[in-house]
C-alpha positions in Angstrom: -13.1 -33.5 21.3 -12.4 -34.7 17.7 -10.9 -31.9 15.6 -12.3 -32.1 11.9 -9.7 -32.0 9.3 -11.8 -29.5 7.4 -11.8 -26.9 10.3 -7.8 -27.3 10.3 -7.7 -26.9 6.5 -9.9 -23.7 6.7 -7.9 -22.2 9.3 -4.6 -22.8 7.3 -6.2 -20.7 4.6 -7.3 -18.0 6.7 -3.8 -17.8 8.3 -2.1 -17.9 4.8 -4.3 -15.2 3.7 -4.0 -13.0 6.6 -0.4 -13.3 6.9 0.2 -12.2 3.3 -2.0 -9.4 3.5 -1.4 -8.1 6.9 1.6 -9.6 8.6 4.2 -8.8 5.8 6.3 -6.7 7.9 6.2 -9.4 10.8 9.8 -10.8 11.3 10.2 -11.8 15.0 11.1 -14.6 15.4 9.8 -15.9 12.2 8.6 -14.2 8.7 5.1 -15.2 8.0 4.6 -13.4 4.9 5.1 -16.4 2.5 3.4 -19.1 4.2 0.9 -18.7 1.4 3.6 -20.2 -0.9 4.2 -23.2 1.3 0.5 -23.7 1.3 0.4 -23.5 -2.5 3.1 -26.0 -2.9 1.2 -28.3 -0.7 -1.7 -27.8 -2.8 0.3 -28.6 -6.0 1.8 -31.8 -4.5 -1.3 -33.0 -3.1 -3.1 -32.5 -6.5 -0.5 -34.3 -8.3 -0.8 -37.2 -6.0 -4.3 -37.3 -6.8 -3.8 -37.1 -10.6 -6.0 -33.9 -10.4 -3.2 -31.3 -11.1 -4.1 -28.4 -13.4 -1.3 -25.9 -13.4 -2.2 -23.6 -16.2 -5.7 -22.1 -16.1 -7.4 -18.7 -16.5 -6.0 -17.6 -12.9 -2.3 -18.7 -13.4 -2.1 -17.3 -16.9 -0.9 -13.9 -15.4 2.4 -15.4 -14.8 2.7 -16.6 -18.5 2.0 -12.9 -19.4 4.6 -11.7 -16.9 7.3 -14.0 -18.2 6.4 -13.2 -22.0 6.8 -9.3 -21.2 9.8 -9.9 -19.1 11.7 -11.3 -21.8 10.6 -8.9 -24.4 11.3 -5.9 -22.3 14.8 -7.3 -21.4 15.8 -7.0 -25.3 14.8 -3.5 -25.3 16.3 -2.3 -22.2 19.4 -4.7 -22.8 19.4 -6.0 -19.4 18.2 -9.3 -17.8 17.1 -9.2 -14.2 17.2 -13.1 -13.3 16.1 -12.2 -9.5 12.9 -10.8 -11.1 12.1 -14.1 -12.4 11.8 -15.8 -8.8 9.1 -13.1 -8.3 7.4 -14.1 -11.2 7.3 -17.8 -10.0 5.9 -16.3 -6.7 2.7 -14.8 -8.6 2.2 -18.2 -10.0 2.0 -19.9 -6.6 -0.2 -17.2 -5.2 -2.5 -17.5 -8.3 -2.7 -21.2 -8.0 -3.5 -20.8 -4.3 -6.3 -18.4 -5.3 -7.6 -20.6 -8.3 -7.9 -23.6 -5.7 -9.7 -21.6 -2.9 -11.3 -18.8 -4.8 -14.7 -19.6 -3.5 -13.7 -20.0 0.4 -11.7 -16.7 0.1 -14.8 -14.7 -1.3 -17.3 -16.3 1.4 -15.0 -15.7 4.2 -13.5 -12.2 3.8 -15.0 -11.6 7.5 -13.1 -14.3 9.1 -9.9 -13.2 7.3 -10.4 -9.6 8.8 -11.3 -10.7 12.3 -8.1 -13.0 12.4 -6.1 -9.9 11.7 -8.0 -7.7 14.4 -7.0 -10.3 17.0 -3.3 -10.4 15.9 -3.3 -6.5 15.9 -4.4 -6.3 19.5 -2.2 -9.0 20.4 0.6 -6.5 18.7 -0.6 -3.5 20.6 -0.5 -5.0 24.0 3.0 -6.5 23.4 4.2 -3.1 22.3 3.0 -1.3 25.4 4.6 -3.8 27.6 7.8 -3.8 25.6 8.1 0.0 25.6 6.8 0.3 29.1 9.8 -1.9 30.5 12.3 -0.7 28.3 11.7 3.0 27.8 9.2 3.9 30.6 6.5 4.6 28.0 8.7 6.9 26.2 8.4 6.1 22.6 11.8 7.7 21.2 14.6 9.4 23.2 16.2 12.0 21.2 17.2 15.5 22.9 17.8 17.0 19.2 14.4 16.4 17.8 12.6 17.1 21.2 14.8 19.6 23.4 12.0 20.5 26.0 11.5 17.0 27.3 14.0 14.9 25.5 11.8 12.2 24.3 8.6 11.6 22.5 5.7 9.7 24.4 2.3 8.4 23.4 0.6 11.8 24.0 2.9 13.5 21.8 2.4 11.0 18.9 -1.3 11.4 18.9 -2.8 13.5 15.9 0.6 13.6 14.6 1.4 13.0 11.2 5.2 13.3 11.7 5.9 11.4 14.6 3.2 8.8 15.0 2.9 5.6 17.2 4.8 3.2 14.7 7.5 5.6 13.5 8.7 6.0 17.0 11.9 3.7 17.4 13.4 1.4 15.0 15.2 -0.6 17.7 11.9 -1.9 19.1 10.9 -5.4 18.1 7.3 -4.2 16.9 5.2 -7.7 16.0 3.3 -6.2 12.9 4.0 -2.9 11.6 7.5 -1.2 11.7 6.0 2.1 10.5 3.0 4.0 10.5 2.8 4.2 6.7 2.7 0.3 6.5 -0.3 0.4 8.8 -1.8 3.1 6.6 -1.6 0.9 3.6 -4.2 -1.9 5.0 -6.1 0.2 7.7 -8.4 1.9 4.9 -9.6 -1.5 3.4 -10.1 -2.9 7.0 -12.2 0.3 8.1 -14.2 0.3 4.8 -14.9 -3.4 4.6 -15.8 -3.4 8.3 -17.8 -0.2 8.9 -20.0 -0.4 5.9 -21.4 -3.8 6.9 -22.0 -3.2 10.9 -25.3 -5.2 10.8 -23.4 -8.5 9.9 -21.0 -8.3 12.6 -21.6 -9.8 16.3 -20.5 -7.8 19.6 -17.3 -9.0 19.9 -16.5 -8.2 16.4 -17.8 -4.7 16.6 -15.8 -4.0 19.7 -12.8 -5.2 17.9 -13.6 -2.7 15.0 -14.4 0.2 17.5 -11.1 -0.3 18.9 -9.2 -0.4 15.7 -11.0 2.8 14.6 -10.1 4.5 17.6 -6.6 3.4 17.2 -6.6 4.8 13.9 -8.2 7.9 14.6 -5.4 8.6 17.2 -2.3 7.4 15.4 -3.1 8.4 11.6 -0.8 9.2 9.0 -1.2 11.4 6.0 -1.2 8.2 3.6 -3.7 6.7 5.7 -6.2 9.6 5.6 -5.7 10.6 2.1 -6.1 6.6 1.0 -9.2 6.6 3.2 -10.5 9.7 1.6 -9.6 8.7 -2.0 -11.3 5.1 -1.7 -14.5 6.7 -0.3 -14.7 9.4 -3.0 -14.1 6.4 -5.4 -17.0 4.4 -4.3 -19.4 7.2 -4.0 -18.6 8.3 -7.8 -18.6 4.7 -9.3 -20.5 2.4 -7.0 -23.2 4.4 -5.3 -26.0 2.5 -7.1 -24.9 -0.7 -5.3 -25.2 1.0 -1.8 -27.9 2.2 0.5 -28.4 5.7 1.9 -26.9 4.6 5.4 -23.5 3.3 3.5 -23.4 6.6 1.3 -23.7 8.6 4.6 -21.2 6.9 6.1 -18.7 7.4 3.3 -19.5 11.2 3.1 -18.7 11.5 7.0 -15.5 9.7 6.5 -14.8 12.2 3.3 -15.6 15.1 5.6 -13.4 13.9 8.5 -10.3 13.0 6.2 -10.5 16.5 4.2 -10.8 18.4 7.5 -7.9 16.6 8.9 -5.7 17.0 5.8 -6.7 20.8 5.9 -6.4 21.7 9.6 -3.6 19.4 10.6 -0.4 21.1 10.1 2.0 18.0 9.8 -0.6 16.3 7.4 -1.0 19.7 5.3 2.7 20.2 4.9 3.2 17.0 3.1 0.2 17.6 0.8 1.1 21.1 -0.2 4.7 20.3 -0.5 3.5 17.4 -2.9 1.3 19.4 -5.1 3.7 22.3 -5.2 6.5 20.0 -6.6 4.3 18.7 -9.4 2.6 21.9 -10.0 6.0 23.8 -10.5 7.6 21.1 -12.5 4.8 19.9 -14.7 7.2 20.7 -17.8 9.4 17.7 -16.6 6.5 15.5 -17.8 6.4 16.4 -21.3 8.4 14.3 -23.8 11.5 15.9 -25.3 11.0 19.1 -23.3 13.7 21.5 -23.9 13.3 23.5 -20.8 15.8 23.8 -17.7 16.1 20.2 -16.3 16.5 21.7 -12.8 13.5 21.2 -10.3 11.8 24.2 -9.0 11.3 24.4 -5.4 9.2 27.1 -3.8 7.4 27.5 -0.6 3.8 26.4 -0.9 1.3 29.0 -1.0 -0.6 28.1 2.2 2.9 28.4 4.0 4.1 31.5 2.5 1.1 33.5 3.4 0.2 32.1 6.8 1.5 34.6 9.3 1.7 31.7 11.8 4.1 29.7 9.7 7.7 29.8 10.1 7.9 30.1 6.2 5.7 33.3 6.0 7.1 35.3 3.4 10.2 33.0 3.0 12.5 34.1 0.6 15.5 31.8 1.0 15.6 28.1 -0.3 12.9 25.8 0.9 13.0 22.1 1.1 10.1 19.8 0.8 9.7 17.0 3.2 11.4 13.7 2.3 8.0 11.9 1.7 7.0 14.4 -1.2 10.4 14.5 -2.7 10.6 10.6 -2.7 7.1 10.4 -4.3 7.7 13.3 -7.0 11.0 11.6 -7.8 9.4 8.1 -8.5 7.1 9.7 -11.2 10.3 11.4 -12.9 11.8 7.9 -12.9 8.4 6.6 -14.5 8.8 9.3 -17.1 12.4 8.4 -17.7 11.4 5.0 -18.3 8.7 5.6 -20.8 11.0 7.5 -23.0 13.0 4.4 -23.1 10.4 1.8 -23.3 6.6 2.4 -23.9 6.0 -1.2 -22.7 8.0 -0.4 -19.4 11.2 -2.1 -17.8 9.7 -5.4 -16.8 8.2 -7.0 -13.8 10.0 -5.9 -10.4 12.5 -4.1 -12.5 11.8 -0.8 -11.0 15.3 -0.9 -9.4 16.9 -0.9 -12.8 15.1 2.3 -14.0 15.7 3.9 -10.8 19.6 3.4 -10.9 19.8 4.6 -14.5 17.8 7.7 -13.8 20.0 8.6 -10.8 23.2 7.9 -12.9 22.0 9.9 -16.0 20.1 12.7 -14.6 20.9 13.6 -10.8 21.5 17.2 -11.6 17.5 17.6 -11.8 17.0 16.9 -8.3 19.8 19.2 -6.7 17.1 21.5 -5.1 15.1 18.6 -3.4 16.9 18.8 -0.1 19.7 20.1 1.9 22.0 17.3 0.6 20.5 17.2 -2.9 20.1 13.9 -4.4 21.9 12.3 -1.6 18.7 13.0 0.4 16.5 10.6 -1.5 18.6 8.2 -3.6 18.7 5.6 -1.1 15.0 5.4 -0.4 12.5 3.3 -2.2 14.8 2.1 -4.9 12.7 -1.0 -5.6 9.2 0.5 -5.1 9.0 4.2 -5.5 6.9 4.5 -2.3 3.9 4.1 -4.5 2.8 1.3 -6.8 1.2 3.5 -9.4 4.8 4.8 -10.4 6.2 1.3 -10.1 3.3 0.0 -12.4 4.1 2.7 -15.2 7.8 2.4 -14.9 7.6 -1.6 -15.1 4.5 -2.2 -17.7 4.4 1.4 -19.3 1.0 1.8 -21.4 0.2 -1.8 -20.6 -0.6 -0.6 -17.1 -4.0 0.8 -18.4 -5.2 -2.9 -18.5 -5.7 -2.8 -14.8 -8.4 0.0 -15.3 -10.3 -2.7 -17.4 -9.8 -5.2 -14.7 -11.0 -2.9 -12.2 -14.1 -2.2 -13.9 -14.9 -5.6 -14.9 -14.4 -6.7 -11.1 -16.7 -3.7 -9.9 -19.5 -4.8 -12.4 -19.3 -8.6 -11.4 -22.6 -9.7 -10.1 -21.1 -12.7 -8.6 -19.1 -11.0 -6.0 -20.4 -9.6 -3.0 -20.1 -5.4 -2.3 -18.0 -6.3 0.9 -15.2 -8.1 -1.1 -15.5 -5.5 -3.6 -15.0 -2.7 -1.1 -12.1 -4.6 0.7 -9.9 -5.4 -2.5 -10.7 -2.2 -4.3 -9.6 -0.4 -1.3 -6.4 -2.5 -0.9 -5.6 -1.7 -4.7 -6.4 1.8 -4.6 -4.5 2.7 -1.2 -1.3 1.1 -2.5 -1.3 2.8 -5.9 -1.0 6.0 -3.8 1.1 4.7 -1.1 2.7 1.1 -1.6 5.9 -0.8 -0.7 6.0 -3.1 -3.8 3.5 -5.7 -5.1 4.1 -8.3 -2.4 3.7 -6.2 0.7 0.2 -5.2 2.1 -1.6 -7.5 -0.2 -1.5 -5.4 -3.5 -0.5 -8.5 -5.8 -3.2 -10.5 -4.0 -5.9 -8.0 -4.8 -5.0 -8.0 -8.6 -5.1 -11.6 -8.6 -8.3 -11.8 -6.9 -9.8 -9.6 -9.7 -8.4 -11.8 -12.1 -9.6 -14.8 -10.5 -13.2 -13.2 -10.3 -13.7 -13.2 -14.1 -14.0 -17.0 -14.2 -15.9 -17.1 -10.9 -19.4 -18.9 -11.5 -22.7 -18.4 -9.7 -23.2 -21.1 -6.9 -26.2 -22.4 -8.5 -24.1 -23.0 -11.8 
């Protein structure tokens, strides 16, 4: 049987995209995250050989913008991070890859997601076998955290935001996701893009989707549920004209499920209430030149304080919010500090500079955040802030508003299928809420896809 060169090329494209979006946490035995860069370099050398090389176009112009902005900001903050220039180069290569393959990418979203689902279930089978052999199906052995049994098993991790499946034991060589939050960054996009278009799927694809949804329901995280809810609400409000009644009904069902989970699941509810409580009690910290006390106010959330079944019922002593909420809140404090210094931000991938500056100058603000004060959070998410919204504001300031206009243009683009819009917008929205930088979870890919769509022509043009 003769293998067609075009089929091999198409498979390489799908593998490159799927690896970058979904397999960014994979590192055993090789890291596949940047296969897309190798692919892009091959394209550049191939087009150079064919004398058809067009390095600068509408798609790759984003790299020029980032470069100019980077050097302007370096003058303002008086610091030059040469390491960040490498990542601007990465943006250029990814944008070139998208420019060269944009029609194929938009036409083959189903194959890209299905490829990931196959890899995902290979990962699950591997994990179960590995954990079974090494730990007798105990996800985590710890007598301090689990004094009754001394371990956490699969049953304990079901419907548990605090101790979920991928968060179990760091020493395990999970193939794809090291943490449940990493899974939560991409799961909403996969679910919405597939569930809303079931009629287009074959039996095997639907079976994989069903198993994926079951896994998601059993081993969810707060960020996964919240991102799924926020994305569904967004589509109901801003894209319902493009959807029929069944799709709207599915979205409403998802919203009801997610809302109920966040309200009635104690481990999820605590994280949401802690976060809201921190922002509500410290809103004055986000007022320019505020002369109020710098110290962060921390109180027991109302739903815990008034609940007789809560260990914090009528709690009068110091209450420490959960680590995730503290890190999230701190990321926006850093963003506000950055805006006071530079309205156009600190430059691409320079969040770490702002973060270190904040901790050096204003650590006293956070002494009530945890038992060890600022030491509790200073080593977490120094480069990404745990969410890409705070990272964008910190690095681009008021210029980050441009992404709103880009999102609107993408939503209204008649040349993009609804399926593609659902997938890439969900990737974008989810990681604004809970992200791990631009290059993990396909966030930058989603933005570059939106930019590329501006120059996409109709097929009959």
